[in-house]
C-alpha positions as CSV (number, residue, x, y, z in Angstrom):
1,X,-21.5,-14.5,19.9
2,X,-23.7,-16.5,17.6
3,X,-24.6,-14.5,14.6
4,X,-24.2,-14.6,10.8
5,X,-21.8,-12.6,8.7
6,X,-23.2,-9.3,7.3
7,X,-25.6,-9.9,4.4
8,X,-26.7,-13.4,5.6
9,X,-29.2,-12.3,8.3
10,X,-31.7,-9.4,8.2
11,X,-29.8,-6.3,9.3
12,X,-31.0,-4.3,12.3
13,X,-33.4,-1.6,11.1
14,X,-32.2,1.9,12.0
15,X,-34.5,3.7,14.4
16,X,-33.2,7.3,14.3
17,X,-35.9,8.7,16.6
18,X,-35.1,6.1,19.2
19,X,-31.4,7.0,18.9
20,X,-32.2,10.6,19.5
21,X,-34.1,9.8,22.7
22,X,-31.4,7.5,23.9
23,X,-28.8,10.1,23.3
24,X,-30.4,12.3,26.0
25,X,-29.7,9.5,28.6
26,X,-26.2,8.5,27.7
27,X,-23.1,10.3,29.0
28,X,-20.4,9.5,26.5
29,X,-21.7,7.5,23.5
30,X,-23.5,9.0,20.5
31,X,-26.0,6.2,19.5
32,X,-26.6,7.9,16.1
33,X,-22.9,7.6,15.3
34,X,-22.8,4.0,16.4
35,X,-25.9,3.2,14.3
36,X,-24.3,4.9,11.3
37,X,-21.1,2.9,11.6
38,X,-22.9,-0.4,12.2
39,X,-25.5,0.1,9.5
40,X,-26.2,-3.2,7.7
41,X,-25.1,-5.4,10.7
42,X,-27.3,-7.6,12.8
43,X,-26.0,-5.8,15.9
44,X,-28.6,-3.9,17.9
45,X,-26.7,-0.5,18.0
46,X,-29.1,1.0,20.5
47,X,-28.6,-1.7,23.2
48,X,-24.9,-1.8,22.3
49,X,-24.7,2.0,22.9
50,X,-26.2,1.5,26.3
51,X,-23.8,-1.2,27.5
52,X,-20.9,0.6,25.9
53,X,-21.8,3.8,27.7
54,X,-22.1,1.9,31.0
55,X,-18.6,0.4,30.7
56,X,-17.0,3.7,29.6
57,X,-18.7,5.5,32.5
58,X,-17.4,3.0,35.0
59,X,-13.9,3.1,33.5
60,X,-13.9,6.9,33.6
61,X,-14.8,7.0,37.3
62,X,-11.4,5.4,38.1
63,X,-9.3,6.8,35.3
64,X,-10.8,10.0,33.9
65,X,-9.6,8.9,30.5
66,X,-13.0,8.9,28.7
67,X,-13.7,12.4,29.9
68,X,-10.3,13.5,28.5
69,X,-11.2,11.8,25.2
70,X,-14.5,13.5,25.0
71,X,-13.0,16.9,25.7
72,X,-10.5,16.3,23.0
73,X,-13.3,15.3,20.5
74,X,-15.3,18.5,21.4
75,X,-12.2,20.6,21.0
76,X,-11.7,19.5,17.4
77,X,-10.3,16.1,17.7
78,X,-7.5,15.2,15.2
79,X,-7.3,18.8,14.1
80,X,-5.6,19.5,17.4
81,X,-3.2,16.6,17.4
82,X,-3.2,12.9,18.5
83,X,-5.9,11.7,20.9
84,X,-5.1,11.2,24.7
85,X,-3.4,7.9,25.5
86,X,-2.4,5.9,28.5
87,X,1.2,4.8,29.1
88,X,-0.2,1.5,30.4
89,X,-1.6,0.4,27.0
90,X,-4.2,0.9,24.4
91,X,-7.8,1.1,25.6
92,X,-10.3,-1.1,23.8
93,X,-14.0,-1.3,24.7
94,X,-15.1,-4.8,23.5
95,X,-18.9,-5.1,22.9
96,X,-20.5,-8.5,22.4
97,X,-24.1,-9.5,21.4
98,X,-24.7,-13.1,22.3
99,X,-27.7,-15.5,22.2
100,X,-28.3,-18.0,25.0
101,X,-29.9,-21.5,24.8
102,X,-33.3,-19.9,25.0
103,X,-32.5,-17.7,22.0
104,X,-32.5,-14.6,24.2
105,X,-30.1,-11.9,23.0
106,X,-27.7,-10.7,25.6
107,X,-25.3,-7.7,25.5
108,X,-22.1,-7.1,27.4
109,X,-19.1,-4.8,27.2
110,X,-15.6,-4.9,28.8
111,X,-12.6,-2.6,28.8
112,X,-9.4,-4.2,27.6
113,X,-5.9,-2.7,28.2
114,X,-3.6,-3.9,25.4
115,X,-0.1,-3.3,26.8
116,X,1.8,-4.0,23.6
117,X,-0.3,-1.3,21.7
118,X,0.4,1.6,24.1
119,X,0.2,4.9,22.3
120,X,-2.3,3.7,19.7
121,X,-5.7,5.5,19.6
122,X,-8.5,3.8,21.6
123,X,-11.1,1.7,19.8
124,X,-14.5,0.0,20.1
125,X,-14.7,-3.6,19.0
126,X,-17.9,-5.3,18.0
127,X,-17.2,-9.0,18.4
128,X,-19.1,-12.0,17.0
129,X,-18.9,-15.5,15.7
130,X,-20.5,-16.9,12.6
131,X,-22.6,-19.9,13.4
132,X,-22.7,-21.1,9.8
133,X,-18.9,-21.0,9.4
134,X,-17.9,-21.0,13.1
135,X,-15.2,-18.4,12.6
136,X,-14.5,-15.3,14.6
137,X,-15.5,-11.9,13.2
138,X,-14.8,-8.4,14.6
139,X,-15.6,-4.8,13.6
140,X,-13.1,-2.2,14.9
141,X,-14.3,1.4,15.3
142,X,-12.3,4.4,16.4
143,X,-13.6,5.3,19.8
144,X,-13.4,8.9,19.0
145,X,-16.0,8.4,16.2
146,X,-18.7,7.1,18.6
147,X,-18.3,9.8,21.3
148,X,-20.5,12.8,21.6
149,X,-19.2,16.0,20.3
150,X,-18.4,15.0,16.7
151,X,-20.1,16.5,13.6
152,X,-22.8,14.2,12.1
153,X,-21.4,11.3,10.1
154,X,-24.4,11.2,7.7
155,X,-23.3,12.3,4.2
156,X,-19.6,11.8,4.9
157,X,-17.2,9.2,3.6
158,X,-15.5,6.2,5.4
159,X,-12.3,4.3,4.5
160,X,-12.4,0.7,5.7
161,X,-10.2,-2.3,5.7
162,X,-11.2,-6.0,5.4
163,X,-8.8,-8.6,6.7
164,X,-9.5,-12.2,5.7
165,X,-7.5,-14.6,8.0
166,X,-6.8,-18.0,6.5
167,X,-6.0,-21.5,7.6
168,X,-2.5,-21.2,6.1
169,X,-1.6,-18.3,8.3
170,X,-2.1,-15.4,5.9
171,X,-3.9,-12.1,6.5
172,X,-5.3,-11.0,3.2
173,X,-6.2,-7.3,3.1
174,X,-8.5,-5.1,1.1
175,X,-9.1,-1.3,1.4
176,X,-12.3,0.4,0.3
177,X,-14.2,3.7,0.5
178,X,-17.9,4.3,0.8
179,X,-20.5,6.9,1.6
180,X,-23.4,4.5,2.1
181,X,-22.0,2.3,5.0
182,X,-19.2,-0.1,4.8
183,X,-21.3,-3.1,5.8
184,X,-23.7,-2.4,2.9
185,X,-20.7,-2.5,0.6
186,X,-19.5,-5.7,2.1
187,X,-22.9,-7.3,1.5
188,X,-22.5,-6.4,-2.2
189,X,-19.1,-8.2,-2.1
190,X,-20.8,-11.2,-0.5
191,X,-23.5,-11.3,-3.2
192,X,-20.9,-11.0,-5.9
193,X,-18.8,-13.8,-4.4
194,X,-21.7,-16.2,-3.8
195,X,-24.5,-15.5,-6.3
196,X,-22.8,-13.9,-9.3
197,X,-19.5,-15.8,-9.3
198,X,-17.6,-12.5,-9.6
199,X,-14.0,-12.6,-11.0
200,X,-12.9,-9.7,-8.9
201,X,-10.1,-10.7,-6.7
202,X,-11.6,-9.9,-3.3
203,X,-15.0,-11.5,-4.1
204,X,-13.3,-14.5,-5.7
205,X,-11.0,-15.0,-2.7
206,X,-13.9,-14.6,-0.2
207,X,-15.9,-17.2,-2.2
208,X,-13.1,-19.8,-2.2
209,X,-12.2,-19.3,1.5
210,X,-15.8,-19.7,2.7
211,X,-16.6,-22.6,0.4
212,X,-13.5,-24.5,1.6
213,X,-14.5,-23.8,5.2
214,X,-18.0,-25.1,4.6
215,X,-16.5,-28.3,3.1
216,X,-14.4,-28.7,6.2
217,X,-17.4,-28.4,8.5
218,X,-19.1,-31.2,6.6
219,X,-15.9,-33.3,6.8
220,X,-15.4,-33.1,3.0
221,X,-11.8,-33.1,2.0
222,X,-10.7,-29.8,0.5
223,X,-7.1,-28.8,0.1
224,X,-7.8,-25.1,-0.5
225,X,-7.0,-22.6,2.3
226,X,-10.0,-21.9,4.5
227,X,-11.4,-18.8,6.2
228,X,-10.4,-18.7,9.9
229,X,-11.6,-15.2,10.7
230,X,-12.7,-11.8,9.4
231,X,-11.8,-8.3,10.8
232,X,-13.2,-5.1,9.5
233,X,-11.5,-1.9,10.6
234,X,-12.9,1.6,10.1
235,X,-9.6,3.4,9.3
236,X,-11.1,6.9,9.0
237,X,-14.6,8.3,8.9
238,X,-16.3,11.7,8.7
239,X,-14.2,12.6,5.7
240,X,-15.0,14.5,2.5
241,X,-14.9,12.7,-0.8
242,X,-11.4,14.0,-1.7
243,X,-10.0,13.3,1.8
244,X,-11.3,9.7,1.7
245,X,-9.9,9.1,-1.8
246,X,-6.5,10.4,-0.7
247,X,-6.5,8.1,2.4
248,X,-7.6,5.1,0.3
249,X,-5.0,5.7,-2.4
250,X,-2.2,5.8,0.2
251,X,-3.4,2.7,2.0
252,X,-3.8,0.6,-1.1
253,X,-0.4,1.6,-2.5
254,X,1.3,0.9,0.8
255,X,-0.4,-2.3,1.8
256,X,-2.9,-4.0,-0.5
257,X,-2.3,-3.4,-4.2
258,X,-2.2,-7.0,-5.5
259,X,0.5,-6.3,-8.1
260,X,2.9,-5.1,-5.4
261,X,1.8,-7.0,-2.2
262,X,1.3,-10.8,-2.1
263,X,-1.4,-10.5,0.5
264,X,-3.2,-7.6,-1.2
265,X,-6.7,-8.0,-2.7
266,X,-7.1,-4.6,-4.4
267,X,-6.8,-5.1,-8.1
268,X,-6.4,-1.4,-9.0
269,X,-4.9,1.6,-7.2
270,X,-7.2,3.3,-4.7
271,X,-8.6,6.8,-4.6
272,X,-8.5,9.1,-7.6
273,X,-5.9,7.0,-9.4
274,X,-8.2,4.0,-9.3
275,X,-11.1,6.1,-10.6
276,X,-9.0,7.3,-13.5
277,X,-8.0,3.7,-14.3
278,X,-11.6,2.5,-14.2
279,X,-12.8,5.4,-16.4
280,X,-10.4,4.3,-19.1
281,X,-12.4,1.1,-19.6
282,X,-15.8,2.7,-19.7
283,X,-17.6,2.9,-23.1
284,X,-17.7,6.4,-24.6
285,X,-20.7,8.2,-25.8
């Protein structure tokens, strides 16, 4: 797919009325949920919802798996235990939005069966390639979150993970929590990295990796590690503030606190612990 990273092209403008109308025609996919989780991206979530629903419907005709997933969602989802799984592997619906030589935007979706990840909850991938940096990018969404039958996501919190893949073989990780949309938060990180020369570890690392990659594309010698790919994973969504803070705190402590993990990009603890630490540095009065 030929598109730019979040924040470098105009984002798709949400059309909630059109999403409601489309919802009446789709069997499995909730276009409002997909729009919420892709807010701030250049992806067209309505067309993506259509092709995603088509491929899920076709897959369900031979497996019955998506119907089982939707029944599980409508029955309370995670409150009633793990989602249905297939012994043959993890089911991933991969959606792409490409542009051909005539600059016409095309959409496609395919079902992947990842054998080595059997037992892991199914997902929806939004796959793309940055034309400016020529690196792969992917957004990973829980499939359960975009199926009909969930409570509305508006006003809830999301915990997300950014993975910066580098030319020296490292996967640098950063966890965050937001109520406004993870991509909007990523755009802020991008602006901090590029425009304001932020000294925050995640923004500084992103700036250095992308700058080195740009130098490489122009055949300018640069010994710094370069960005080779970017993955954003929605770890949990539809959460209350306290639930989201608890999840973020656990993930940062286990995987990404820079003082404990060499590939971690979180400078302070996550969740309530991080908020307490930040408050200690705020001016009083």
